[in-house]
C-alpha positions as CSV (number, residue, x, y, z in Angstrom):
1,X,0.1,0.1,-0.1
2,X,1.2,3.6,-0.5
3,X,1.2,5.8,2.5
4,X,-0.9,9.0,2.7
5,X,1.0,12.1,3.1
6,X,-0.8,13.6,5.9
7,X,-0.6,13.5,9.3
8,X,-0.7,10.5,12.1
9,X,-1.8,10.5,15.6
10,X,0.7,8.6,18.4
11,X,-1.4,7.2,21.0
12,X,-1.6,4.5,23.7
13,X,-5.2,2.5,23.4
14,X,-5.9,3.7,26.7
15,X,-4.7,7.1,26.8
16,X,-7.8,8.9,24.7
17,X,-10.9,7.8,27.1
18,X,-9.3,4.7,28.6
19,X,-9.8,2.2,26.3
20,X,-10.0,1.5,22.6
21,X,-14.2,2.4,22.3
22,X,-13.2,5.5,23.6
23,X,-10.7,6.1,21.3
24,X,-12.8,5.1,18.1
25,X,-15.2,8.0,19.5
26,X,-12.4,10.5,20.3
27,X,-11.1,9.9,16.6
28,X,-14.6,10.0,14.5
29,X,-16.2,12.8,16.9
30,X,-13.2,15.4,16.9
31,X,-10.7,14.4,14.3
32,X,-12.2,12.7,11.9
33,X,-10.9,15.1,9.0
34,X,-7.1,15.4,11.9
35,X,-5.5,12.5,11.4
36,X,-6.7,11.4,7.8
37,X,-2.9,9.9,7.7
38,X,-3.6,7.3,10.1
39,X,-3.1,6.5,13.9
40,X,-0.4,4.3,15.4
41,X,-2.2,2.6,18.6
42,X,0.9,1.7,21.1
43,X,1.4,-1.8,22.0
44,X,-2.8,-3.0,22.8
45,X,-1.3,-6.8,23.2
46,X,-1.4,-8.5,26.5
47,X,1.7,-6.9,27.9
48,X,4.1,-8.2,31.5
49,X,6.1,-4.8,31.2
50,X,7.3,-1.7,29.7
51,X,3.8,-0.2,29.5
52,X,2.9,-3.0,26.9
53,X,6.4,-3.6,25.2
54,X,6.8,-6.5,26.7
55,X,4.3,-8.5,25.3
56,X,2.9,-12.1,25.4
57,X,1.3,-12.3,22.4
58,X,0.3,-10.2,19.3
59,X,-2.9,-12.7,18.6
60,X,-4.9,-10.8,21.3
61,X,-6.1,-7.6,23.3
62,X,-5.3,-7.2,26.6
63,X,-9.4,-7.2,27.7
64,X,-8.6,-3.6,29.4
65,X,-8.2,-2.2,26.3
66,X,-11.1,-3.8,24.2
67,X,-10.8,-6.5,21.8
68,X,-9.4,-6.9,18.1
69,X,-13.3,-5.7,16.9
70,X,-12.2,-2.2,17.9
71,X,-8.9,-2.1,16.2
72,X,-11.0,-3.2,13.1
73,X,-13.2,-0.5,13.7
74,X,-10.6,2.5,14.2
75,X,-9.2,0.6,10.8
76,X,-12.2,1.4,8.7
77,X,-11.7,4.8,8.7
78,X,-8.0,5.5,9.4
79,X,-5.0,3.7,8.5
80,X,-3.5,1.5,11.5
81,X,-0.2,1.3,12.9
82,X,1.1,-1.2,15.5
83,X,4.0,-2.0,17.1
84,X,6.3,-5.2,16.7
85,X,8.9,-5.9,19.1
86,X,10.5,-7.7,16.7
87,X,13.8,-8.3,19.3
88,X,11.8,-9.9,22.2
89,X,8.7,-11.1,23.5
90,X,7.0,-11.4,27.2
91,X,8.6,-13.9,30.0
92,X,4.8,-14.8,30.4
93,X,4.5,-15.7,26.7
94,X,3.3,-19.1,26.1
95,X,6.4,-19.3,24.0
96,X,8.8,-18.6,26.8
97,X,6.9,-20.1,29.8
98,X,7.2,-23.6,27.8
99,X,10.9,-23.2,27.7
100,X,11.0,-22.4,31.6
101,X,9.3,-25.7,32.1
102,X,11.2,-28.0,29.3
103,X,14.3,-26.0,28.6
104,X,15.9,-27.3,25.5
105,X,13.1,-30.0,25.1
106,X,10.5,-27.1,24.7
107,X,9.1,-27.4,20.8
108,X,9.8,-23.5,21.3
109,X,13.0,-23.5,22.8
110,X,15.0,-22.2,19.5
111,X,13.1,-19.1,19.5
112,X,15.1,-17.8,22.1
113,X,19.1,-16.8,22.4
114,X,20.4,-19.0,25.0
115,X,24.3,-18.5,25.7
116,X,25.8,-21.6,24.0
117,X,24.2,-19.6,21.0
118,X,26.6,-16.9,21.3
119,X,29.5,-18.3,23.4
120,X,30.7,-22.0,22.5
121,X,30.9,-22.9,25.8
122,X,27.8,-20.8,27.1
123,X,29.9,-18.6,29.3
124,X,29.6,-14.9,29.4
125,X,32.7,-13.1,28.5
126,X,33.3,-9.9,29.7
127,X,35.6,-9.0,27.1
128,X,33.0,-9.4,24.5
129,X,30.3,-8.3,26.3
130,X,32.8,-4.0,26.9
131,X,32.1,-3.9,23.3
132,X,28.4,-4.3,23.5
133,X,25.7,-1.6,23.3
134,X,24.0,-2.2,26.4
135,X,20.7,-1.0,27.7
136,X,20.8,-3.1,31.0
137,X,23.6,-3.9,33.3
138,X,24.4,-7.4,31.3
139,X,22.5,-8.6,28.1
140,X,21.2,-11.7,29.7
141,X,19.0,-13.8,32.6
142,X,19.8,-16.2,34.5
143,X,16.5,-19.0,34.7
144,X,16.0,-22.0,36.5
145,X,14.2,-24.9,34.1
146,X,11.5,-26.7,36.1
147,X,12.3,-29.9,34.5
148,X,15.9,-30.0,35.1
149,X,16.8,-28.0,37.3
150,X,19.7,-26.5,35.5
151,X,20.4,-22.9,35.1
152,X,19.7,-21.5,32.0
153,X,21.1,-18.1,30.7
154,X,19.1,-16.2,28.1
155,X,19.8,-12.9,25.9
156,X,17.7,-10.0,27.3
157,X,18.8,-6.8,26.0
158,X,16.1,-4.6,27.2
159,X,14.2,-4.8,31.2
160,X,15.1,-2.9,34.3
161,X,13.8,-6.3,36.1
162,X,16.6,-9.1,36.9
163,X,15.6,-11.4,35.5
164,X,14.3,-9.6,32.5
165,X,10.5,-9.4,31.1
166,X,11.6,-9.3,27.5
167,X,13.5,-12.2,26.5
168,X,15.1,-11.6,23.1
169,X,14.0,-13.8,20.1
170,X,16.3,-15.8,17.7
171,X,15.8,-13.9,14.4
172,X,18.1,-16.4,12.8
173,X,16.0,-19.4,13.7
174,X,13.2,-20.3,11.4
175,X,10.9,-21.2,14.5
176,X,11.1,-17.8,14.7
177,X,10.8,-16.3,11.3
178,X,7.5,-18.7,11.3
179,X,6.3,-17.1,14.4
180,X,6.6,-13.4,13.3
181,X,4.9,-14.4,9.7
182,X,2.1,-16.1,11.8
183,X,1.8,-12.5,13.5
184,X,2.1,-10.5,10.4
185,X,-0.5,-12.7,8.3
186,X,-2.5,-12.1,11.5
187,X,-2.5,-8.1,11.3
188,X,-3.6,-8.5,7.6
189,X,-6.8,-10.0,9.2
190,X,-7.0,-7.3,11.5
191,X,-7.3,-4.3,9.0
192,X,-3.3,-3.0,9.9
193,X,-2.0,-1.3,7.4
194,X,1.7,-0.5,8.9
195,X,3.8,-2.0,11.3
196,X,6.4,-0.5,12.9
197,X,9.9,-3.0,13.7
198,X,10.6,-1.9,17.3
199,X,14.3,-2.3,18.8
200,X,15.2,-3.7,15.3
201,X,18.5,-2.8,15.7
202,X,18.9,-4.8,18.5
203,X,18.1,-8.1,16.8
204,X,21.8,-9.6,15.4
205,X,23.9,-10.5,18.2
206,X,27.7,-11.1,17.0
207,X,30.8,-11.2,18.9
208,X,33.8,-8.5,18.2
209,X,31.1,-6.4,17.7
210,X,28.1,-3.4,19.5
211,X,25.5,-6.0,18.9
212,X,23.7,-3.3,17.7
213,X,22.8,-2.5,13.9
214,X,25.2,-5.1,12.9
215,X,26.0,-5.0,9.2
216,X,25.5,-6.9,6.7
217,X,23.3,-8.9,8.6
218,X,20.5,-6.7,9.9
219,X,20.2,-6.3,6.2
220,X,19.4,-9.9,5.1
221,X,16.5,-9.7,7.7
222,X,14.8,-6.6,6.9
223,X,15.2,-7.5,3.1
224,X,13.1,-11.0,4.4
225,X,11.0,-9.5,7.0
226,X,9.9,-6.6,3.9
227,X,9.8,-9.2,1.6
228,X,7.0,-11.4,3.8
229,X,5.2,-8.0,4.7
230,X,5.1,-6.7,0.8
231,X,3.2,-9.8,0.2
232,X,0.6,-9.1,2.6
233,X,0.3,-5.1,1.5
234,X,1.4,-4.2,4.8
235,X,4.5,-0.9,4.9
236,X,7.1,-1.3,7.7
237,X,8.6,1.6,10.0
238,X,11.5,0.2,11.0
239,X,12.3,2.1,14.7
240,X,16.4,2.8,15.6
241,X,17.6,5.1,17.4
242,X,21.6,5.3,16.1
243,X,23.9,7.7,14.7
244,X,22.3,9.7,12.2
245,X,24.7,8.0,9.3
246,X,23.0,4.5,10.3
247,X,19.5,5.6,9.9
248,X,21.0,7.3,6.7
249,X,21.9,3.9,5.4
250,X,18.4,2.3,6.2
251,X,17.2,5.4,3.6
252,X,19.2,4.2,1.1
253,X,18.6,0.6,1.9
254,X,15.1,1.7,0.3
255,X,13.5,1.6,4.0
256,X,11.1,4.0,6.1
257,X,13.1,5.6,8.8
258,X,12.2,8.0,11.6
259,X,13.7,11.5,12.1
260,X,15.1,11.5,15.2
261,X,17.0,14.3,14.9
262,X,14.4,16.8,13.8
263,X,12.9,16.9,17.6
264,X,16.3,18.4,18.7
265,X,17.4,20.9,16.1
266,X,13.9,22.0,16.2
267,X,14.0,22.9,20.5
268,X,17.7,24.2,19.4
269,X,16.7,26.4,16.7
270,X,13.4,27.8,19.2
271,X,15.1,27.9,22.5
272,X,18.8,30.0,20.9
273,X,17.0,31.9,18.3
274,X,19.4,30.5,15.6
275,X,18.4,28.5,12.6
276,X,21.6,27.6,11.1
277,X,21.9,23.9,12.3
278,X,18.4,23.3,11.5
279,X,19.1,25.3,8.1
280,X,21.8,22.5,7.6
281,X,20.5,19.6,8.9
282,X,17.1,20.0,7.0
283,X,19.0,20.3,3.6
284,X,20.7,17.1,4.1
285,X,18.2,14.5,5.3
286,X,16.8,11.1,3.3
287,X,13.3,12.8,2.5
288,X,11.1,9.1,3.4
289,X,11.1,9.8,7.0
290,X,8.4,9.7,9.5
291,X,8.8,13.1,11.7
292,X,8.0,13.5,15.1
293,X,8.8,16.3,17.9
294,X,7.6,13.9,21.0
295,X,6.9,10.2,22.0
296,X,5.8,8.0,24.6
297,X,10.0,8.1,25.4
298,X,11.8,11.5,24.8
299,X,13.3,14.0,22.5
300,X,16.3,12.3,21.3
301,X,19.7,12.7,22.1
302,X,22.5,10.3,21.9
303,X,23.6,8.4,20.0
304,X,21.4,9.8,17.3
305,X,23.2,13.1,17.3
306,X,26.3,12.2,17.9
307,X,28.9,13.7,15.7
308,X,26.1,17.0,15.6
309,X,26.5,18.1,18.6
310,X,29.1,20.4,20.3
311,X,28.7,18.6,23.8
312,X,29.0,22.3,25.9
313,X,25.9,23.5,24.0
314,X,23.8,20.1,24.5
315,X,24.8,20.2,28.3
316,X,23.4,23.8,28.3
317,X,20.0,22.8,26.2
318,X,19.2,19.9,28.8
319,X,20.0,22.0,31.6
320,X,17.1,23.9,30.5
321,X,15.1,21.5,29.6
322,X,15.4,20.0,33.3
323,X,14.8,23.5,34.7
324,X,11.4,23.6,32.9
325,X,10.8,20.0,34.7
326,X,12.2,17.5,32.4
327,X,13.8,14.2,33.4
328,X,16.8,12.4,31.4
329,X,17.6,9.0,30.2
330,X,20.8,8.3,30.5
331,X,23.6,5.9,28.3
332,X,24.9,3.3,30.5
333,X,27.9,2.4,28.1
334,X,30.9,3.6,29.0
335,X,32.5,3.0,25.8
336,X,29.3,5.2,24.2
337,X,29.3,8.3,26.2
338,X,30.9,11.3,24.7
339,X,34.6,12.3,25.7
340,X,34.3,14.4,28.1
341,X,31.6,12.2,29.8
342,X,28.1,13.7,28.4
343,X,25.9,10.6,28.4
344,X,22.2,12.0,27.6
345,X,20.1,9.6,25.7
346,X,17.2,11.4,25.7
347,X,15.2,14.1,27.5
348,X,12.0,13.2,29.4
349,X,9.3,16.2,28.9
350,X,6.5,17.1,27.3
351,X,7.5,19.2,23.7
352,X,5.0,21.9,25.0
353,X,6.6,21.8,28.4
354,X,10.4,22.1,27.1
355,X,9.0,25.3,25.3
356,X,7.8,26.7,28.7
357,X,4.0,26.4,27.2
358,X,4.9,29.1,25.1
359,X,1.8,28.8,22.5
360,X,3.5,30.9,19.7
361,X,6.9,28.4,20.4
362,X,4.8,25.7,20.4
363,X,3.2,26.4,17.1
364,X,6.5,27.3,15.4
365,X,8.1,24.3,16.2
366,X,4.9,22.1,14.8
367,X,5.0,24.7,11.5
368,X,8.4,23.7,10.8
369,X,7.9,20.0,11.7
370,X,5.0,19.6,9.2
371,X,7.0,21.8,6.5
372,X,10.3,19.2,6.8
373,X,9.5,16.5,4.1
374,X,8.3,13.2,5.2
375,X,4.9,12.0,7.0
376,X,4.2,13.6,10.4
377,X,3.0,12.1,13.6
378,X,1.7,13.9,16.5
379,X,1.7,12.3,19.9
380,X,-1.4,12.5,21.8
381,X,0.0,14.4,24.6
382,X,1.2,17.2,22.2
383,X,-1.7,17.0,20.3
384,X,-3.3,18.5,23.7
385,X,-0.5,21.0,24.3
386,X,-0.1,18.9,27.5
387,X,2.2,19.8,30.4
388,X,4.7,17.4,32.6
389,X,2.6,15.0,34.7
390,X,4.8,14.8,37.4
391,X,2.5,13.1,39.6
392,X,2.3,10.0,36.9
393,X,6.4,9.8,37.6
394,X,6.1,9.9,41.1
395,X,3.2,7.0,41.3
396,X,5.1,4.8,39.1
397,X,9.1,5.0,39.8
398,X,8.8,5.7,35.7
399,X,10.4,8.6,34.1
400,X,8.9,8.3,30.6
401,X,5.5,8.6,32.5
402,X,5.9,12.0,32.8
403,X,4.8,12.9,28.8
404,X,2.3,9.4,29.0
405,X,-1.1,11.1,31.2
406,X,-3.9,9.2,30.5
407,X,-7.0,11.6,29.5
408,X,-10.6,11.3,30.5
409,X,-12.8,12.4,27.6
410,X,-13.5,15.5,29.9
411,X,-10.2,16.0,29.9
412,X,-10.4,16.1,26.1
413,X,-13.2,18.2,26.4
414,X,-11.3,20.7,28.0
415,X,-7.8,20.5,26.2
416,X,-9.9,21.0,22.7
417,X,-10.9,24.1,24.2
418,X,-6.9,25.5,24.3
419,X,-6.5,28.3,22.0
420,X,-3.1,26.5,21.0
421,X,-5.2,23.0,20.3
422,X,-7.1,25.0,17.8
423,X,-4.5,26.8,16.3
424,X,-2.6,23.0,15.9
425,X,-5.6,21.5,14.1
426,X,-6.3,24.2,12.0
427,X,-2.5,23.8,11.1
428,X,-3.0,19.7,10.7
429,X,-5.9,20.5,8.5
430,X,-3.7,22.6,6.1
431,X,-0.8,20.1,5.9
432,X,-3.1,17.4,4.9
433,X,-5.1,19.4,2.1
434,X,-2.6,21.7,0.5
435,X,-1.7,19.7,-3.1
436,X,2.2,21.4,-2.9
437,X,3.7,19.5,0.0
438,X,3.4,16.4,-2.9
439,X,5.9,18.3,-4.3
440,X,9.6,19.9,-4.7
441,X,10.7,20.8,-0.8
442,X,13.0,23.9,-0.9
443,X,15.0,25.5,2.9
444,X,15.0,29.0,1.3
445,X,18.2,31.5,2.1
446,X,17.1,33.7,5.4
447,X,18.8,35.4,8.3
448,X,20.2,32.7,11.0
449,X,17.0,34.7,13.6
450,X,14.6,33.3,10.8
451,X,13.4,30.3,9.1
452,X,11.9,29.9,5.9
453,X,10.9,26.9,4.0
454,X,8.8,26.3,0.9
455,X,7.0,23.5,-0.9
456,X,5.8,23.9,-4.9
457,X,3.9,21.7,-6.9
458,X,2.9,23.0,-10.3
459,X,0.6,26.1,-9.9
460,X,0.3,25.7,-6.0
461,X,2.9,26.9,-3.5
462,X,3.2,27.8,0.1
463,X,5.9,29.1,2.3
464,X,6.7,28.9,6.1
465,X,8.2,32.1,7.4
466,X,9.2,31.9,11.0
467,X,10.6,34.9,13.2
468,X,12.7,33.1,15.8
469,X,13.3,36.4,17.8
470,X,9.1,37.0,18.4
471,X,7.9,33.3,17.3
472,X,5.8,34.5,15.1
473,X,5.0,32.3,11.8
474,X,3.6,32.5,9.0
475,X,2.5,30.6,6.0
476,X,2.1,32.4,2.6
477,X,0.4,30.3,-0.2
478,X,-0.7,30.3,-3.8
479,X,-3.8,27.8,-3.7
480,X,-3.7,28.6,-7.9
481,X,-7.0,30.2,-7.9
482,X,-4.7,34.0,-8.2
483,X,-3.6,36.0,-5.2
484,X,-1.4,35.4,-2.9
485,X,-2.6,34.3,0.8
486,X,-1.5,34.3,3.9
487,X,-2.4,33.2,7.8
488,X,-0.5,33.3,11.0
489,X,0.0,30.0,12.3
C-alpha cells in the first residue's frame, strides 16, 4: 500500500478516554478530518511490562483495552499502525513459559538466544560484553528450568527487572521467522496497514561487535521481513535509535525511517533563536521519513545526534529542559558516552513544557515539523498541548510517564478549548489538504534568526516564515486560483 502524506496520531490504547472504544469515539467525533494519515496505536497487546512493550502475544488485545474488533473498527476509517517488538517477547508468553518448564526439550526452545548460541561453552566473556551497546548492566538473564533444575542464561537486551520481562528472540531461527509470519498474517486480517519494527537495531548478536545494527546481517533480516510484509500489503517502519549515519544507511536501503534528529534541532533553534544548524540539517536529510517532535519515550539526544552536537551547547539545552521540569534517560555503556562524559540518551518531558508552555513557540515547532519532508506524526499529549505530569512519575517511579498522561473524555473536551490546540488543528488540516506538499521542497536563504521553508507543485506553492525572536510564524500560499494568501500559524 502507498502511505498517505498526511498527519498521523500516536496514542496508547487507553490514553484518550480509557480504552479502544473510547479512542474510536474521540477520533470520529473530534478528529475525523485531522488524522487522515492514520493512527499509531502503541502496544494494545497483553503485556507483562514496559507499558505494552513486553507482549505475551500479538493474537489478542488486552481485555482492559477492548478487542481486535475495536481495532478493525478504527481501521475502517483510519490507517492503523501497530508495533511488533521484533527483538523480544514477554517472559510470561506461552512460548517462553514452555521453555521454562522444559528447557531445550521445549518445542519453542529455538525461539530464544541461550548463551550457548553466542559463546561456544555458553559462558559469557566480559571482554566481549564490554564492546556491546548495553541497555541494562548485563545483556542476559538467568532462569531455572523446571524439568531439570538447571540454570539457563538467555539473552535479554532490555528490562529493568532481574530477570528481565523481555526475552530476546533469535531472528535467525526458522521458528522465529515462522512466528513473525504468523503475527503479520494475523495483522493483515485485522485491518492493520503499517507495522513498526520496534528495537530492530538490536536483533543481531555477533561477538566482536556492539551487537547493535550489525551489518550486513541486519539488512538480510530486513530484506526477508520486507518481502514477507510486501506480500501482505503491509508497510514497514523500522525503529532504530542510532548515529544519524545509520539512519541514512537505512534510507539508502529503501526503508522508511524515523527522523529522530529533528526534535532536538527544532528545540535548539527555538530556544537558541538560531536556525543555522536546523537549516543545515534540513538541506541534507533523507525525505523518506516519519517526522515527530514528541513520543512515548523522550526527545532523542545520544546516539542519534552523535557527531552533530557540541556537547557544551547540548549540556546547556539539557539543563534548561531540566529547569523546566524534564528528567533524563542516560547512556549506560562507558564506551558510548561522549569524550567529556556527556551521557544524555533522551530528554523526558512534554514538548510543550520544553518550550516553556509558550503557545507561539510551540506552533512554530509544529509548523517546522509539518514543512519538513516526510509523514508527520503527532503524539496525543502534544496534540492536546499537555504539560509535564509529575504525579504519574511519582506514582509509577518511571521517568517516561512525565509525557504519558491518560486523558479522560472530560479532559480531552477541556483541552480542545485551548486556543493553542485549535491553532494546531487548523495547521494539521492545512498540511493534510494543501497539494504542494507532494511537490518540491526547498530551504530558502534567510538570516540566522529566521526559518524559511517552501513547497511547490505545478501552480500550487506555500512558504513558511518563522521569526525566532518573536516566534511569529506565517504561511503564505498560492492555491492556484489567483492571489497570494496568508495566515498566522
